[in-house]
N, C-alpha and C positions, 0 to 999 in steps of 0.2 A: 766313494760314498759322498752324497750331497753334504756340503759343509754345514748347512743349517740343521739337518737331521743329526749330524754328529755332535754339534754344539748342544742341542736340546737333550740328547742322551747323556752327555757329560754333565749337564746341569741337573738332570734328574738324579744322577748318582750322588752328587754333592749335596743335594737338598733333603735333609732328614724328614721334613714335614710331608714329603710326598708319600712316605710310608706310615704316617701317623694314623692311629685308630682311636676310637673312643676309649677314655680311661676314667676310672673313678677318682674324683678329686676330693670327695668327702664321704666317709663311711662311719656311721654311728649305729650299727645294727647288731652288734655282738653282745654287749654286756647290759642286761636289763637291771634296773634299780628297783623294779617292782612298784614304781610310782607312775600313776597316770593322771592326766589332767583333762577334765570334761568341761567344755564351754561352747556356746554358740557363736562366739566371736572368732575372728581370725586369731590364730596362734602361730607363732613362728620362732625360728631360731637363727641367731646370728652366727655365721660360721666363717672360718678362714680356710680357703681352698689349698690343697697340696698341689705340687707340680706346676706346670705352665699352661695346661689346657684351660681355656676360659670361655669357650662357647658351649654353654650348657645344652645338652641334647635329651636328658632324661632326669626326672625327679622320681624318687620312690620314698614316700612319706608314711611313717608308721602310725597305725591306729590300733585300738584294742576295744573289742565289743564284749568284754566281761564274760567270756566263755559261753557266749550265746551266738548261734547262727543268726546273723543280722544283715541288714541292708542300710545304705545311706547314700546321700548325695555329697560329692566332694569337689572342691575347687582349690586351685593352687596359685601362688604368686611368687614373684622374685622382686626384691627391692634392693636398691643401693642404700647404704647407711649414711645418707647425707642429710638427714633431717635434724631437727633441734636436739642437741645433746647426743648426737650419734644415733638417733632413732631411725627406723626405716623411713625413707623419704621418697625418692624417685621410683616409680613403679617401672620395672624393666620388662615385665611380662605378666600376663594373666591368662590362665587356662580357661577353656570352656568347662562347663560343669559335667562331671561324671555322674550320671543319674542312676539311682537304684543299684549301686555297686554292691556285690555280695561279699560278706565277710565270714571268716571261718570260726570266729570265737576266740582265736589266739591272737598273736601279734601279726597283723597284716601290713604289707607294704603296698600302698596305693600308687600305681604307676601313672606318670604323666609324661607324654612325649613333648619335648620342648624344641622349638624351631631354631636351634643353634643361636641362642641368646647370649650376647657377650656380657660377662659379669666382671666386676673388679675382684681383687684378691679376697676382700672381706665383703660379705653381702648377707642378706636375710631371705630365707625362704619362709613361706607361710601357707597354712591350709585352713579351710573352713569346712565344718561338717554340719549338714542340715538334713532334715527329713529322715532321720534314722528310726529304725524299728527292729525289734521290739524293746531295745534298751538304748540308753545313751552310749555314744561312741566316744572314747577318749583318745587323747594323744599321749604317746608313751615317752617317759623319761629314761634315756639310756646313757651309758658312758662308762669309761672315756672312749672317744672316737678312736678307731684304728687307722684311719686315713684323714688328714686334715685336723683342724682344731675347732672345738666348740667353745667359743669365747664371745663376750664375757659370760660368766657363769649364771646367766638368767635367760628366761624366755620373754619374748614380746607378745603382748595381748592387745586386742583392740581393732585397729584398722587405720587407714590413711588419715593423717592429721589428728589421731586420737590414741596414739600408742602409749602403753605403760609397760613397765617390766616387772616381773616377779622373780625375786632372788632365790637363793638356795632354799631347799626344803629339808629341814633337819640336817643341814650341813651338806646335802647332796646337790651338786651343780645341776641346774635345770637345762641340760642338753637333751634335745629331743631326737627321737629315732628317725633317721633319714639316711638315704644313699643318693649321691649326686654324681652324674656322669657328664663328661664334657669332651670336646675335641679341640685340637690345636687350631689356631688361626692360620690358615694356609694362604700365603701371599700369591698374588697373580704373577705369572711368568710373562714378561713382555714379549710381544711378537718380535721375532728376529727376521730381518730382511734376508731374502735369498742371496746367496753368494755363488758366483759362477763356479761350476764344478772344476776341480783340478784333474786333468787327465792322468790316467795311470802311467807309470814310467815307460812300460812297453809301448803304449799308444803314442807317447811323445817321440820315441825313437823312430817308430814306423812313419810318423808324420814328417819328421825331418828328412828321412831317407827318400820319401816320395817327392818332397820339394827339391832335393838335390838331383834326383833323376829328371825331373822336369826341366831344371836349369841346364843340365847337360844336353838334353834333347833340343832345347831352344838354341843353344850355341851351335850344335851340329847343323841345325836347319839354316841358320844365318850364313855359315861358311860355305855350304854347298850352293846357296842361292847366288852368292857373289862369286 
């Protein structure tokens, strides 16, 4: 077997990230508090991700249309919490707008495909709802999360450079309904230069025998000439 191919096969077996798949790093979609928040501003939640996957590939953000079949426009963001006082600061990603998205009247998860955006362990997701009809669309307060942590116990409202937080409501932490999926950071495998193939043992023996026979024939030829 070619030595380079053998080495790459061995390296693939040793590297667990070669087998990694998308995994949920935050899930707060199980326990409803029966509290919803309606606002035209950006509203977001600061979360602590579980596990080690940190390249976000999917956001599912919860909204509620008050038991009415409804429609609305939705847009999502990811922020690092490096702003003043730990507020959302650096924008890591902004989605395109989902126009005229249909809602069931129950708790809906709005899906956003994210292009493998790298996030820190603690970050903030945010959503904005506009052009809704026939009723206002709210963001749901759920908790506690089943994967990851919703902390600190308040939600962020406003937008870049104008964030404020809203604390607990009647003692209930303001953790918002969301599910976040991410993948591992897969390192590049450096190219390995070709290494000359090592002949099989049987081939080596036959080659040595052929050399010996040629040497004997050469000796016989010289003795008969003289």
